[in-house]
LUMLOVO-814973 format. One record per residue (C-alpha): residue number from 0; residue in one letter; x negated, y negated, z. Coordinates in nm, 4 decimals, decimal comma. Layout:
<rs>
{n: NUM res: a xx: X yy: Y zz: Z}
...
</rs>
This chain:
<rs>
{n: 0 res: x xx: 1,2678 yy: 0,4087 zz: 0,5612}
{n: 1 res: x xx: 1,2780 yy: 0,2130 zz: 0,2382}
{n: 2 res: x xx: 1,1399 yy: -0,1244 zz: 0,3249}
{n: 3 res: x xx: 0,8533 yy: -0,2196 zz: 0,5619}
{n: 4 res: x xx: 0,6711 yy: -0,5441 zz: 0,6409}
{n: 5 res: x xx: 0,3431 yy: -0,5223 zz: 0,8309}
{n: 6 res: x xx: 0,2086 yy: -0,8511 zz: 0,6895}
{n: 7 res: x xx: -0,0283 yy: -1,0169 zz: 0,9318}
{n: 8 res: x xx: -0,1295 yy: -0,6900 zz: 1,1079}
{n: 9 res: x xx: -0,4986 yy: -0,7668 zz: 1,0660}
{n: 10 res: x xx: -0,6002 yy: -0,4519 zz: 1,2500}
{n: 11 res: x xx: -0,4154 yy: -0,2122 zz: 1,0281}
{n: 12 res: x xx: -0,6651 yy: 0,0540 zz: 0,9125}
{n: 13 res: x xx: -0,6856 yy: 0,2834 zz: 0,6141}
{n: 14 res: x xx: -0,6049 yy: 0,5768 zz: 0,8443}
{n: 15 res: x xx: -0,2880 yy: 0,4007 zz: 0,9661}
{n: 16 res: x xx: -0,1887 yy: 0,3246 zz: 0,6025}
{n: 17 res: x xx: -0,2415 yy: 0,6890 zz: 0,5083}
{n: 18 res: x xx: -0,0337 yy: 0,8051 zz: 0,8051}
{n: 19 res: x xx: 0,2419 yy: 0,5571 zz: 0,7167}
{n: 20 res: x xx: 0,2412 yy: 0,6810 zz: 0,3547}
{n: 21 res: x xx: 0,2587 yy: 1,0447 zz: 0,4599}
{n: 22 res: x xx: 0,5564 yy: 0,9792 zz: 0,6928}
{n: 23 res: x xx: 0,7398 yy: 0,7267 zz: 0,4729}
{n: 24 res: x xx: 0,7354 yy: 0,8683 zz: 0,1153}
{n: 25 res: x xx: 1,0622 yy: 0,6946 zz: 0,0224}
{n: 26 res: x xx: 0,9244 yy: 0,3338 zz: 0,0591}
{n: 27 res: x xx: 1,0398 yy: 0,1038 zz: -0,2129}
{n: 28 res: x xx: 0,9011 yy: -0,2285 zz: -0,0716}
{n: 29 res: x xx: 0,5867 yy: -0,2624 zz: 0,1341}
{n: 30 res: x xx: 0,4399 yy: -0,5950 zz: 0,2472}
{n: 31 res: x xx: 0,0784 yy: -0,5870 zz: 0,3516}
{n: 32 res: x xx: -0,0195 yy: -0,9477 zz: 0,3206}
{n: 33 res: x xx: -0,3142 yy: -1,0503 zz: 0,5447}
{n: 34 res: x xx: -0,4032 yy: -0,6873 zz: 0,6299}
{n: 35 res: x xx: -0,7685 yy: -0,7604 zz: 0,5716}
{n: 36 res: x xx: -0,9172 yy: -0,4315 zz: 0,6861}
{n: 37 res: x xx: -0,7536 yy: -0,2152 zz: 0,4223}
{n: 38 res: x xx: -0,9724 yy: -0,0719 zz: 0,1497}
{n: 39 res: x xx: -0,9315 yy: 0,1363 zz: -0,1688}
{n: 40 res: x xx: -0,9209 yy: 0,4569 zz: 0,0407}
{n: 41 res: x xx: -0,6019 yy: 0,3555 zz: 0,2206}
{n: 42 res: x xx: -0,4317 yy: 0,2522 zz: -0,1034}
{n: 43 res: x xx: -0,5377 yy: 0,5758 zz: -0,2745}
{n: 44 res: x xx: -0,3560 yy: 0,7706 zz: -0,0056}
{n: 45 res: x xx: -0,0553 yy: 0,5394 zz: -0,0402}
{n: 46 res: x xx: -0,0389 yy: 0,5958 zz: -0,4192}
{n: 47 res: x xx: -0,0442 yy: 0,9688 zz: -0,3744}
{n: 48 res: x xx: 0,2434 yy: 0,9706 zz: -0,1241}
{n: 49 res: x xx: 0,4693 yy: 0,6727 zz: -0,2081}
{n: 50 res: x xx: 0,5630 yy: 0,7300 zz: -0,5692}
{n: 51 res: x xx: 0,8883 yy: 0,5311 zz: -0,5347}
{n: 52 res: x xx: 0,7242 yy: 0,1941 zz: -0,4606}
{n: 53 res: x xx: 0,8587 yy: -0,0921 zz: -0,6659}
{n: 54 res: x xx: 0,7252 yy: -0,4005 zz: -0,4829}
{n: 55 res: x xx: 0,4150 yy: -0,4719 zz: -0,2776}
{n: 56 res: x xx: 0,2591 yy: -0,7807 zz: -0,1304}
{n: 57 res: x xx: -0,1217 yy: -0,7443 zz: -0,1156}
{n: 58 res: x xx: -0,2061 yy: -1,1151 zz: -0,0623}
{n: 59 res: x xx: -0,5411 yy: -1,1551 zz: 0,1171}
{n: 60 res: x xx: -0,6186 yy: -0,7822 zz: 0,1092}
{n: 61 res: x xx: -0,9692 yy: -0,8846 zz: 0,0263}
{n: 62 res: x xx: -1,1488 yy: -0,5473 zz: 0,0414}
{n: 63 res: x xx: -0,9598 yy: -0,3802 zz: -0,2402}
{n: 64 res: x xx: -1,1055 yy: -0,3439 zz: -0,5843}
{n: 65 res: x xx: -0,9803 yy: -0,2674 zz: -0,9334}
{n: 66 res: x xx: -0,9822 yy: 0,1012 zz: -0,8267}
{n: 67 res: x xx: -0,6808 yy: 0,0238 zz: -0,6039}
{n: 68 res: x xx: -0,4870 yy: -0,1169 zz: -0,8981}
{n: 69 res: x xx: -0,5656 yy: 0,1881 zz: -1,1050}
{n: 70 res: x xx: -0,4462 yy: 0,4258 zz: -0,8303}
{n: 71 res: x xx: -0,1275 yy: 0,2274 zz: -0,7862}
{n: 72 res: x xx: -0,0538 yy: 0,2119 zz: -1,1589}
{n: 73 res: x xx: -0,1042 yy: 0,5830 zz: -1,1940}
{n: 74 res: x xx: 0,0610 yy: 0,6967 zz: -0,8690}
{n: 75 res: x xx: 0,3491 yy: 0,4555 zz: -0,8509}
{n: 76 res: x xx: 0,5204 yy: 0,4460 zz: -1,1886}
{n: 77 res: x xx: 0,8141 yy: 0,2299 zz: -1,0631}
{n: 78 res: x xx: 0,5846 yy: -0,0462 zz: -0,9353}
{n: 79 res: x xx: 0,7004 yy: -0,3764 zz: -1,0838}
{n: 80 res: x xx: 0,5622 yy: -0,6477 zz: -0,8631}
{n: 81 res: x xx: 0,2386 yy: -0,6944 zz: -0,6742}
</rs>
């Protein structure tokens, strides 16, 4: 799988994001807008597993901090658009 949209899945958890990342390492586009329960921990797992990411939508992911951006910048060198 290379593209996935789970925007609006307000009950998506960090554990689910980590599992998704582990099983879909070839993701290029991931849309997570309005997934308001996700935290830095979930995105850290994503950055470790999905190194091919180029585009992400994080609109209204209100629990993430600058730490998420650092993990994504370091772990996803192809990332062009947030």
